[in-house]
ROKOLPA-898305 format. One line per field, with one value per residue (C-alpha): residue number from 1; x, z, y; residue in three letters. Coordinates in nm, 4 decimals. Example, Ala and Ser with C-alpha at 12.3 -4.5 7.8 and 13.67 -1.06 7.14 Angstrom:
i = c(1; 2) .
u = c(1.2300; 1.3670) .
w = c(0.7800; 0.7140) .
v = c(-0.4500; -0.1060) .
aa = c(ALA; SER) .
***
This chain:
i = c(1; 2; 3; 4; 5; 6; 7; 8; 9; 10; 11; 12; 13; 14; 15; 16; 17; 18; 19; 20; 21; 22; 23; 24; 25; 26; 27; 28; 29; 30; 31; 32; 33; 34; 35; 36; 37; 38; 39; 40; 41; 42; 43; 44; 45; 46; 47; 48; 49; 50; 51; 52; 53; 54; 55; 56; 57; 58; 59; 60; 61; 62; 63; 64; 65; 66; 67; 68; 69; 70; 71; 72; 73; 74; 75; 76; 77; 78; 79; 80; 81; 82; 83; 84; 85; 86; 87; 88; 89; 90; 91; 92; 93; 94; 95; 96; 97; 98; 99; 100; 101; 102; 103; 104; 105; 106; 107; 108; 109; 110; 111; 112; 113; 114; 115; 116; 117; 118; 119; 120; 121; 122; 123; 124; 125; 126; 127; 128; 129; 130; 131; 132; 133; 134; 135; 136; 137; 138; 139; 140; 141; 142; 143; 144; 145; 146; 147; 148; 149; 150; 151; 152; 153; 154; 155; 156; 157; 158; 159; 160; 161; 162; 163; 164; 165; 166; 167; 168; 169; 170; 171; 172; 173; 174; 175; 176; 177; 178; 179; 180; 181; 182; 183; 184; 185; 186; 187; 188; 189; 190; 191; 192; 193; 194; 195; 196; 197; 198; 199; 200; 201; 202; 203; 204; 205; 206; 207; 208; 209; 210; 211; 212; 213; 214; 215; 216; 217; 218; 219; 220; 221; 222; 223; 224; 225; 226; 227; 228; 229; 230; 231; 232; 233; 234; 235; 236; 237; 238; 239; 240; 241; 242; 243; 244; 245; 246; 247; 248; 249; 250; 251; 252; 253; 254; 255; 256; 257; 258; 259; 260; 261; 262; 263; 264; 265; 266; 267; 268; 269; 270; 271; 272; 273; 274; 275; 276; 277; 278; 279; 280; 281; 282; 283; 284; 285; 286; 287; 288; 289; 290; 291; 292; 293; 294; 295; 296; 297; 298; 299; 300; 301; 302; 303; 304; 305; 306; 307; 308; 309; 310; 311; 312; 313; 314; 315; 316; 317; 318; 319; 320; 321; 322; 323; 324; 325; 326; 327; 328; 329; 330; 331; 332; 333; 334; 335; 336; 337; 338; 339; 340; 341; 342; 343; 344; 345; 346; 347; 348; 349; 350; 351; 352; 353; 354; 355; 356; 357; 358; 359; 360; 361; 362; 363; 364; 365; 366; 367; 368; 369; 370; 371; 372; 373; 374; 375; 376; 377; 378; 379; 380; 381; 382; 383; 384; 385; 386; 387; 388; 389; 390; 391; 392; 393; 394; 395; 396; 397; 398; 399; 400; 401; 402; 403; 404; 405; 406; 407; 408; 409; 410; 411; 412; 413; 414; 415; 416; 417; 418; 419; 420; 421; 422; 423; 424; 425; 426; 427; 428; 429; 430; 431; 432; 433; 434; 435; 436; 437; 438; 439) .
u = c(1.1458; 1.1282; 1.1996; 1.2246; 1.1773; 1.3264; 1.2546; 1.4375; 1.2838; 1.0472; 0.9606; 0.7048; 0.5060; 0.3885; 0.6703; 0.5613; 0.8802; 0.7994; 0.4342; 0.5184; 0.7987; 0.5732; 0.3033; 0.5494; 0.7136; 0.3880; 0.2549; 0.5510; 0.4615; 0.7291; 0.6676; 0.7214; 0.7728; 0.7688; 0.9702; 0.9335; 1.1943; 1.0644; 0.7723; 0.8916; 1.1834; 1.4093; 1.2124; 1.4932; 1.3084; 1.2080; 1.5628; 1.7159; 1.4828; 1.5037; 1.6588; 1.6822; 1.6732; 1.6143; 1.6627; 1.4733; 1.7056; 1.5066; 1.7023; 2.0192; 1.8710; 1.7239; 2.0580; 2.2521; 2.0036; 2.0319; 2.4093; 2.4010; 2.0997; 2.3032; 2.5619; 2.2907; 2.1320; 2.4639; 2.5093; 2.1628; 2.1794; 2.5207; 2.3908; 2.1067; 2.1206; 2.1322; 1.9737; 1.9578; 1.7094; 1.6061; 1.7720; 2.0597; 2.1525; 2.3518; 2.4873; 2.6607; 2.7481; 3.1089; 3.0422; 2.7312; 2.9201; 3.1858; 2.9074; 2.8063; 2.5241; 2.5092; 2.2637; 2.2039; 1.9143; 1.8251; 1.5442; 1.2540; 1.3407; 1.0549; 1.1423; 1.5114; 1.4298; 1.2320; 1.5201; 1.7721; 1.5610; 1.5251; 1.9007; 1.9033; 2.1054; 1.9344; 2.0813; 2.2317; 2.2816; 2.0279; 1.7045; 1.5069; 1.3177; 0.9412; 0.7759; 0.4206; 0.2895; 0.0768; -0.1203; 0.0990; 0.0268; 0.0050; -0.1672; 0.1347; 0.2482; 0.1594; -0.1665; -0.1752; -0.2440; 0.1162; 0.2551; 0.2655; -0.0648; -0.2005; -0.2826; -0.5279; -0.7543; -0.6853; -0.7887; -0.5586; -0.6142; -0.4791; -0.2527; -0.1903; 0.0859; 0.1248; 0.3255; 0.1735; 0.5101; 0.8806; 1.1954; 1.2022; 1.2467; 1.4733; 1.8422; 1.8788; 2.2434; 2.1898; 1.8960; 1.9579; 1.7029; 1.9264; 2.2269; 1.9833; 1.7122; 1.9112; 1.5996; 1.3910; 1.0296; 0.7879; 0.4150; 0.2252; -0.1071; -0.3902; -0.6008; -0.3125; -0.2731; -0.6459; -0.6851; -0.3931; -0.5674; -0.9037; -0.7466; -0.5821; -0.9113; -1.0745; -0.7884; -0.8711; -0.6828; -0.8419; -0.5606; -0.3156; 0.0393; 0.1554; 0.5279; 0.6259; 0.9517; 0.7313; 0.3555; 0.3328; 0.6057; 0.3063; 0.0285; -0.2391; -0.1740; -0.1824; -0.5061; -0.6825; -0.5953; -0.7068; -1.0306; -1.1168; -1.0077; -1.2325; -1.5324; -1.4930; -1.3967; -1.5050; -1.4078; -1.0553; -0.7748; -0.4216; -0.0853; 0.1843; 0.5360; 0.5736; 0.8677; 0.8411; 0.9063; 0.5980; 0.3795; 0.4504; 0.4252; 0.1010; -0.0646; -0.3995; -0.4079; -0.3738; -0.7487; -0.8177; -0.5871; -0.7608; -1.1071; -1.0205; -0.8989; -0.5350; -0.4453; -0.0822; 0.2055; 0.5590; 0.8183; 1.1971; 1.2753; 1.6234; 1.7377; 1.6346; 1.9810; 1.9770; 2.3422; 2.2722; 1.9666; 2.1749; 2.4518; 2.1978; 2.0204; 1.6828; 1.5084; 1.3591; 1.4660; 1.3942; 1.1301; 0.9804; 0.9451; 0.7607; 0.5361; 0.4525; 0.3684; 0.1205; -0.0360; -0.0918; -0.2447; -0.4834; -0.5838; -0.6479; -0.3504; -0.0914; 0.2753; 0.5142; 0.8601; 1.1728; 1.5250; 1.8929; 2.0057; 2.3749; 2.5664; 2.9167; 2.7668; 2.5530; 2.6182; 2.5154; 2.3180; 2.1419; 2.0517; 1.9113; 1.7153; 1.5596; 1.4372; 1.3045; 1.1167; 0.9582; 0.8556; 0.7099; 0.5210; 0.3764; 0.5479; 0.7521; 0.4692; 0.4778; 0.8467; 0.9647; 1.2475; 1.4967; 1.4606; 1.6365; 1.9395; 2.0235; 2.3610; 2.3942; 2.4271; 2.6830; 2.6515; 2.8556; 2.7924; 2.6273; 2.6324; 2.7471; 3.0914; 3.1118; 3.1418; 3.5123; 3.4770; 3.3463; 3.6587; 3.8837; 3.6126; 3.5943; 3.7390; 3.7238; 3.4546; 3.3135; 3.2078; 3.0146; 2.8449; 2.7794; 2.8753; 3.1512; 3.2485; 3.2914; 3.3645; 3.2457; 3.5046; 3.4042; 3.4468; 3.1923; 2.9185; 3.0090; 2.9959; 2.6561; 2.5289; 2.6498; 2.4874; 2.1546; 2.1491; 2.2285; 1.9564; 1.6950; 1.7893; 1.7720; 1.4466; 1.2719; 1.3722; 1.2149; 0.8995; 0.9037; 0.6482; 0.7889; 0.7118; 0.9087; 1.2076; 1.1904; 1.1961; 1.5058; 1.6845; 1.6128; 1.7519; 2.0638; 2.1321; 2.0435; 2.1301; 1.7853; 1.4239; 1.2117; 1.0245; 0.7409; 0.4907; 0.6283; 0.3129; 0.2679; -0.0384; -0.1419; 0.0115; -0.3362; -0.4339; -0.1497; -0.1936; 0.1160; 0.2378; 0.3980; 0.7206; 0.9635; 1.2508; 1.2905; 1.6169) .
w = c(3.7001; 3.4915; 3.1235; 2.8314; 2.4844; 2.2051; 1.8318; 1.6001; 1.2654; 1.1317; 0.7776; 0.8926; 1.0778; 1.4365; 1.5700; 1.5987; 1.7836; 2.0687; 2.0913; 2.1109; 2.3635; 2.5746; 2.5941; 2.7260; 2.9766; 3.1135; 3.1567; 3.3935; 3.5932; 3.4596; 3.4137; 3.0445; 2.8538; 2.4738; 2.2893; 1.9126; 1.8143; 1.4562; 1.5827; 1.9221; 2.1420; 2.3765; 2.7057; 2.9279; 3.2580; 3.1852; 3.0665; 3.3883; 3.6001; 3.3959; 3.5140; 3.1545; 2.8154; 2.5095; 2.1471; 1.8645; 1.5620; 1.2768; 0.9881; 0.8897; 0.8950; 1.2412; 1.3730; 1.2287; 1.3862; 1.7221; 1.7563; 1.8682; 2.0884; 2.2692; 2.3522; 2.4850; 2.6911; 2.8550; 2.9534; 3.1064; 3.2872; 3.2975; 3.5354; 3.3151; 3.1575; 2.7786; 2.5437; 2.1634; 1.9905; 1.6312; 1.3092; 1.3177; 1.6825; 1.6348; 1.2974; 1.4736; 1.8033; 1.8307; 1.7640; 1.9827; 2.2736; 2.2318; 2.2743; 2.6048; 2.5084; 2.7581; 2.5888; 2.2174; 2.0919; 1.7372; 1.5997; 1.8286; 2.0825; 2.3330; 2.5854; 2.5871; 2.6216; 2.9380; 3.0769; 2.9940; 3.1564; 3.4692; 3.4904; 3.3927; 3.1204; 2.7932; 2.6232; 2.2730; 2.0632; 1.8100; 1.9389; 1.7039; 1.9472; 1.9090; 2.1687; 2.2687; 2.1199; 2.2772; 2.1263; 2.0905; 2.3334; 2.1383; 2.4119; 2.4966; 2.1401; 1.9401; 1.7462; 1.3981; 1.2468; 1.3337; 1.0899; 0.7153; 0.5295; 0.2219; -0.0779; -0.3371; -0.5790; -0.3919; -0.0589; 0.2445; 0.4694; 0.8137; 0.8086; 1.0665; 1.0631; 1.1789; 1.1128; 1.0438; 1.0268; 1.0928; 0.9267; 0.5733; 0.3988; 0.1364; 0.1401; -0.0810; -0.0453; 0.0312; 0.2715; 0.6419; 0.7488; 0.6269; 0.8652; 1.1588; 1.0587; 0.8060; 0.6391; 0.9570; 0.9301; 1.2189; 1.2001; 1.4443; 1.5398; 1.3262; 1.6221; 1.7609; 1.4234; 1.3847; 1.7361; 1.6747; 1.3586; 1.5373; 1.7945; 1.5248; 1.3370; 1.6567; 1.6771; 1.3283; 1.0839; 0.7387; 0.5753; 0.7075; 0.5966; 0.6528; 0.7205; 0.6882; 0.4925; 0.2586; 0.3109; 0.1102; 0.2907; 0.4535; 0.1955; 0.3851; 0.6998; 0.5065; 0.3247; 0.6465; 0.7941; 0.4986; 0.4525; 0.8203; 0.8028; 0.5046; 0.6712; 0.9769; 0.7975; 0.4317; 0.3777; 0.5152; 0.2599; 0.2948; 0.1268; 0.1636; 0.0545; -0.1665; -0.3681; -0.7455; -0.7122; -0.4920; -0.7117; -0.9934; -0.7848; -0.6097; -0.8938; -0.8141; -0.4848; -0.6432; -0.7175; -0.3546; -0.2344; -0.4623; -0.3500; 0.0178; -0.0096; -0.1143; -0.3055; -0.3937; -0.3546; -0.2757; -0.4284; -0.4240; -0.7946; -0.7298; -1.0933; -1.4496; -1.5220; -1.4959; -1.3901; -1.0917; -0.9948; -1.0099; -0.7950; -0.5337; -0.5561; -0.5851; -0.7303; -1.0264; -1.3651; -1.5689; -1.7577; -1.4307; -1.3046; -1.6210; -1.5967; -1.2334; -1.3304; -1.5887; -1.3395; -1.0864; -1.3472; -1.4548; -1.0897; -1.0415; -0.8089; -0.8310; -0.8241; -0.6122; -0.7216; -0.5228; -0.6619; -0.5743; -0.9118; -0.8298; -0.7487; -0.8309; -1.1432; -1.2701; -1.6249; -1.7803; -2.0375; -1.7562; -1.5776; -1.9009; -1.9521; -1.6062; -1.6900; -2.0244; -1.8608; -1.6060; -1.8875; -2.1097; -1.8308; -1.6783; -1.3478; -1.3291; -1.1349; -0.8826; -0.7978; -0.5318; -0.6949; -0.4249; -0.5479; -0.8695; -0.6787; -0.4154; -0.3918; -0.2612; 0.1165; 0.2467; 0.6257; 0.8570; 0.8026; 0.4638; 0.2419; -0.0416; 0.1209; 0.0257; -0.3427; -0.4370; -0.6977; -0.4291; -0.2111; -0.4398; -0.4515; -0.0754; 0.0624; 0.4292; 0.6956; 0.8250; 1.1900; 1.2245; 0.8887; 0.9838; 0.6372; 0.4051; 0.1635; -0.1931; -0.5384; -0.8805; -1.1215; -1.3626; -1.2006; -1.4482; -1.2802; -0.9384; -1.0889; -1.2427; -0.9076; -0.7347; -0.9918; -0.9816; -0.6011; -0.5878; -0.8437; -0.6523; -0.3177; -0.4614; -0.6497; -0.3614; -0.1336; -0.3875; -0.3724; -0.7421; -0.8284; -0.8956; -1.2672; -1.3059; -1.1164; -1.3407; -1.6425; -1.5083; -1.4361; -1.7939; -1.9218; -1.7079; -1.8238; -2.1924; -2.2508; -2.4013; -2.2923; -2.2858; -2.6038; -2.7070; -2.5942; -2.2411; -2.0372; -1.6793; -1.4772; -1.2677; -0.9208; -0.7675; -0.9541; -0.7987; -0.4312; -0.2299; 0.1216; 0.1834; 0.3171; 0.0337; 0.2195; 0.2258; 0.4039) .
v = c(0.5424; 0.8579; 0.7945; 1.0348; 0.8839; 1.0937; 1.0903; 1.3286; 1.2363; 0.9715; 1.0799; 1.3355; 1.0688; 1.0537; 0.8318; 0.4698; 0.3746; 0.6117; 0.5092; 0.1377; 0.1913; 0.4166; 0.1488; -0.1094; 0.1232; 0.2645; -0.0878; -0.1449; 0.1641; 0.3992; 0.7722; 0.8406; 1.1662; 1.1512; 1.4146; 1.4363; 1.6916; 1.7008; 1.9096; 2.0306; 2.1329; 1.9392; 1.9090; 2.0380; 1.9956; 1.6337; 1.5569; 1.6933; 1.4808; 1.1590; 0.8355; 0.7075; 0.8777; 0.6588; 0.7680; 0.5999; 0.5646; 0.4057; 0.5591; 0.7407; 1.0915; 1.0378; 0.9146; 1.2075; 1.4475; 1.2696; 1.3255; 1.6923; 1.6176; 1.3498; 1.6155; 1.8465; 1.5677; 1.4782; 1.8416; 1.8593; 1.5249; 1.3542; 1.0854; 0.9591; 0.6134; 0.6630; 0.4099; 0.3957; 0.1636; 0.1027; -0.0164; 0.2297; 0.1767; -0.1477; -0.0308; 0.2595; 0.0924; 0.2095; 0.5777; 0.5913; 0.4362; 0.7055; 0.9591; 0.8035; 0.5671; 0.2792; 0.0407; -0.0217; -0.2315; -0.3352; -0.5494; -0.6371; -0.3713; -0.3408; -0.6148; -0.5234; -0.1532; -0.2178; -0.4238; -0.1511; 0.1203; -0.0932; -0.1404; -0.5064; -0.6781; -0.5912; -0.8982; -0.9149; -0.6037; -0.7337; -0.8870; -1.1109; -1.3338; -1.3309; -1.1119; -1.0279; -0.7060; -0.4370; -0.1507; 0.1595; 0.4430; 0.7699; 0.9694; 1.1860; 1.2558; 1.5686; 1.5401; 1.3904; 1.7314; 1.8279; 1.5725; 1.5048; 1.5144; 1.3406; 1.5593; 1.4344; 1.6246; 1.9469; 1.7922; 1.7716; 1.4696; 1.3866; 1.0799; 0.8086; 0.5509; 0.1915; -0.1245; -0.4650; -0.6419; -0.5956; -0.7164; -0.8513; -1.1850; -1.0304; -0.9393; -0.6315; -0.5292; -0.1621; -0.1973; -0.1107; -0.3723; -0.6553; -0.6235; -0.6279; -0.8761; -1.0839; -1.2238; -1.2581; -1.1429; -1.0831; -1.0060; -0.7858; -0.9514; -0.8191; -0.7108; -0.5025; -0.3291; -0.2699; -0.1293; 0.1054; 0.2271; 0.2633; 0.4916; 0.7015; 0.7304; 0.8555; 1.1071; 1.2353; 1.0098; 0.9961; 0.7982; 0.5369; 0.4683; 0.1110; 0.1442; -0.2221; -0.2742; -0.4786; -0.5049; -0.8284; -1.0197; -1.1862; -1.1395; -1.3329; -1.1293; -0.8015; -0.8829; -0.9844; -0.6472; -0.4338; -0.6294; -0.5782; -0.2168; -0.1513; -0.3168; -0.0942; 0.2273; 0.2168; 0.5834; 0.5388; 0.5237; 0.3912; 0.3411; 0.0759; -0.0144; -0.3245; -0.4625; -0.4761; -0.8492; -0.8890; -0.6707; -0.9141; -1.2294; -1.1301; -0.9429; -1.1058; -0.9121; -0.5686; -0.5270; -0.6221; -0.3453; -0.0954; -0.2087; -0.1749; 0.1841; 0.1714; 0.4872; 0.4312; 0.1901; 0.3037; 0.0758; 0.1002; 0.0794; 0.2287; 0.2221; 0.1443; -0.0025; -0.3822; -0.3961; -0.1696; -0.3754; -0.6931; -0.5455; -0.4345; -0.7727; -0.6031; -0.9067; -0.7224; -0.5905; -0.2807; -0.4779; -0.5994; -0.2443; -0.1426; -0.4493; -0.3682; -0.0116; -0.1422; -0.3834; -0.1082; 0.1194; -0.1570; -0.2079; 0.1642; 0.2176; 0.4915; 0.3950; 0.6015; 0.4849; 0.5726; 0.5738; 0.5720; 0.7082; 0.7610; 0.4422; 0.3152; 0.1526; 0.4412; 0.5575; 0.8857; 0.6892; 0.5051; 0.8274; 0.9692; 0.6480; 0.6819; 1.0320; 0.9093; 0.6230; 0.8568; 1.0890; 0.8169; 0.6405; 0.9564; 0.8796; 1.1984; 1.3645; 1.0805; 1.1096; 1.3523; 1.5533; 1.4548; 1.0971; 1.2011; 1.3311; 1.0680; 0.8947; 0.5400; 0.5438; 0.2936; 0.2794; 0.0620; -0.3120; -0.2562; -0.5654; -0.3381; -0.3560; -0.7247; -0.6368; -0.6383; -0.3640; -0.1252; -0.1426; 0.0701; 0.3368; 0.3924; 0.7154; 0.6184; 0.5909; 0.9181; 0.8537; 1.1794; 1.1196; 0.7560; 0.6356; 0.5241; 0.7998; 0.6779; 0.8116; 0.7004; 0.5538; 0.8315; 1.1771; 1.3168; 1.1125; 1.2538; 1.6017; 1.5286; 1.4023; 1.7186; 1.9467; 1.7612; 1.7656; 2.1382; 2.2091; 2.0102; 2.1641; 2.5165; 2.4683; 2.2886; 2.5756; 2.8099; 2.5917; 2.5046; 2.2328; 1.8831; 1.8892; 2.2127; 2.0676; 1.7606; 1.9901; 2.1676; 1.8381; 1.7290; 2.0573; 2.0175; 1.6620; 1.6983; 2.0616; 2.1084; 2.1209; 1.8031; 1.7092; 1.9366; 1.6759; 1.7020; 1.6644; 1.5520; 1.4722; 1.7718; 1.7312; 1.7476; 1.4293; 1.2284; 1.1315; 1.2139; 1.2830; 1.6205; 1.4688; 1.3862; 1.2156; 0.8378; 0.7613) .
aa = c(MET; ARG; VAL; VAL; LEU; VAL; SER; THR; TYR; GLU; LEU; GLY; ARG; GLN; PRO; PHE; GLY; LEU; SER; SER; ALA; ALA; ALA; TRP; LEU; ARG; ALA; ARG; GLY; HIS; GLU; VAL; THR; CYS; ALA; ASP; LEU; ALA; VAL; GLY; LEU; VAL; PRO; ALA; LYS; ALA; ILE; ARG; GLU; ALA; ASP; SER; ILE; ALA; PHE; HIS; LEU; PRO; MET; HIS; THR; ALA; THR; ARG; MET; ALA; LEU; PRO; VAL; LEU; ASP; ARG; VAL; ARG; GLU; LEU; ASN; PRO; ALA; ALA; ARG; LEU; VAL; ALA; PHE; GLY; LEU; TYR; ALA; PRO; LEU; ASN; GLU; GLN; TYR; LEU; ARG; GLN; LEU; GLY; VAL; HIS; HIS; LEU; ILE; GLY; GLY; GLU; PHE; GLU; THR; ALA; LEU; VAL; GLU; ALA; VAL; GLU; GLY; ARG; ASP; ALA; GLY; PRO; LEU; ILE; GLN; LEU; ASP; ARG; GLN; PRO; PHE; THR; VAL; PRO; ASP; ARG; SER; PHE; LEU; PRO; GLY; LEU; ASP; ARG; TYR; ALA; HIS; LEU; HIS; ILE; HIS; GLY; GLU; ARG; ARG; THR; VAL; GLY; TYR; THR; GLU; ALA; SER; ARG; GLY; CYS; LYS; HIS; LEU; CYS; ARG; HIS; CYS; PRO; VAL; VAL; PRO; VAL; TYR; ASN; GLY; VAL; PHE; ARG; VAL; VAL; PRO; ALA; GLU; ILE; VAL; LEU; GLU; ASP; ILE; ARG; ARG; GLN; VAL; ARG; ALA; GLY; ALA; GLN; HIS; ILE; THR; PHE; GLY; ASP; PRO; ASP; PHE; LEU; ASN; GLY; PRO; GLY; HIS; ALA; LEU; ARG; ILE; VAL; GLU; ALA; LEU; HIS; ARG; GLU; ASN; PRO; GLU; LEU; THR; TYR; ASP; ALA; THR; ILE; LYS; VAL; GLU; HIS; LEU; LEU; LYS; HIS; ARG; GLU; PHE; LEU; PRO; VAL; LEU; ALA; ARG; THR; GLY; CYS; LEU; PHE; ILE; THR; THR; ALA; VAL; GLU; SER; THR; GLU; ASP; LEU; VAL; LEU; GLN; LYS; LEU; GLU; LYS; GLY; HIS; SER; ARG; ALA; GLY; PHE; LEU; ALA; ALA; ARG; ASN; LEU; LEU; ARG; GLU; ALA; GLY; LEU; HIS; LEU; ASN; PRO; THR; PHE; VAL; PRO; PHE; THR; PRO; TRP; THR; THR; ARG; GLU; GLY; TYR; CYS; ASP; MET; LEU; GLN; VAL; LEU; LEU; GLU; THR; GLY; LEU; ALA; SER; SER; VAL; ALA; PRO; ILE; GLN; LEU; ALA; LEU; ARG; LEU; LEU; ILE; PRO; ALA; HIS; SER; LEU; VAL; LEU; GLU; LEU; PRO; GLU; VAL; GLN; PRO; LEU; LEU; ASP; GLY; PHE; ASP; PRO; ALA; GLY; LEU; LEU; HIS; ARG; TRP; HIS; HIS; PRO; ASP; PRO; ALA; ILE; ASP; GLU; LEU; ALA; ARG; ARG; VAL; PHE; ASP; LEU; VAL; ALA; THR; ARG; GLN; LYS; ALA; ALA; ASP; PRO; PRO; HIS; GLU; ILE; PHE; ARG; GLN; ILE; TRP; GLN; LEU; VAL; HIS; GLY; ALA; ALA; PRO; PRO; GLU; ASN; PHE; ASP; LEU; LEU; PRO; ARG; ALA; ALA; VAL; PRO; TYR; LEU; ASP; GLU; PRO; TRP; TYR; CYS) .
***
């Protein structure tokens, strides 16, 4: 059968979901076309000729961007079987079915995707059974140079991407992984991960991003992979995402990560207000975040914190404290400006909806937006959020450097410039990927 796999957005990365799905489908003899719309156009001819068209929906932004493409695809080929797979497919089942999607698959999607394409029963909406893994097939995707790059010390490096595990052991209330995996964690065999990396290195990768929800959910598994990776490619660098809780719990592993080529760790700090962290069940405190930052600095690792600064529990004092902490710790240069402007996303089935104090704040579910609209108990906080977001959007469009946008946010919030000793690390000294979105 002729299958078109579609990705709309995957954080500036070469889409792992398409490469894994392509490997499985080609192994069954299907003719597969991969369309990454983040770097290319809708392949109209392939769409018209396809028997099945499958959309990878790993995050909210990707799903929103897929909605108009679904309309276009139905116009081009009304007879095609439409499939949606990835975290946000089951979370938006009702709306996607209204748009004509026949099969929706969440969790461990590969086996069920093959069954759906072949016209068989794909099974439950969410698949969590263990399955065999195969090396992703990236041969029909755009080259790695078309995607986000690493910047460090004025150098621009080509970046690859892989996943050593799926799901997560933790149940953070706002996380989209939780409604699908519900604490289930699956590892990808080390040899599969390493072979995927080898192929990307041959294709030009100089740095690898590990996209696991948490790289230290299985610390032994993760360390085996990075030790082997470093032996084979001692010049290759990498980054990973790790919870503050795990950075503290597994602090003895941090020097190992640094020794094997890790440049920076992304961690979802979300807030410096302990009440907010408790409501989101993040598993760490303000003090824990600061302790983790010190541990990483001692190990020679950069910290790339991400935030959801505007929540139903945010206070103006708390927002000011977050800016102060970033200033005092030197982390302001490590935070993409958009991270200082984000509002809490409450998609369908979010565990945030279980909190009784949230219910009076809801303004209805927006099907097209794929989220519950909400307002803050204090209208002044909503106004602050709007002004910060508008500032960041305007200044990023004008290509202002992050430290200058931080300075302007400080000015907006405090009505005065930062202290005279306002001093940030030069952006070139902080390793970062040139794709600032994380949702």
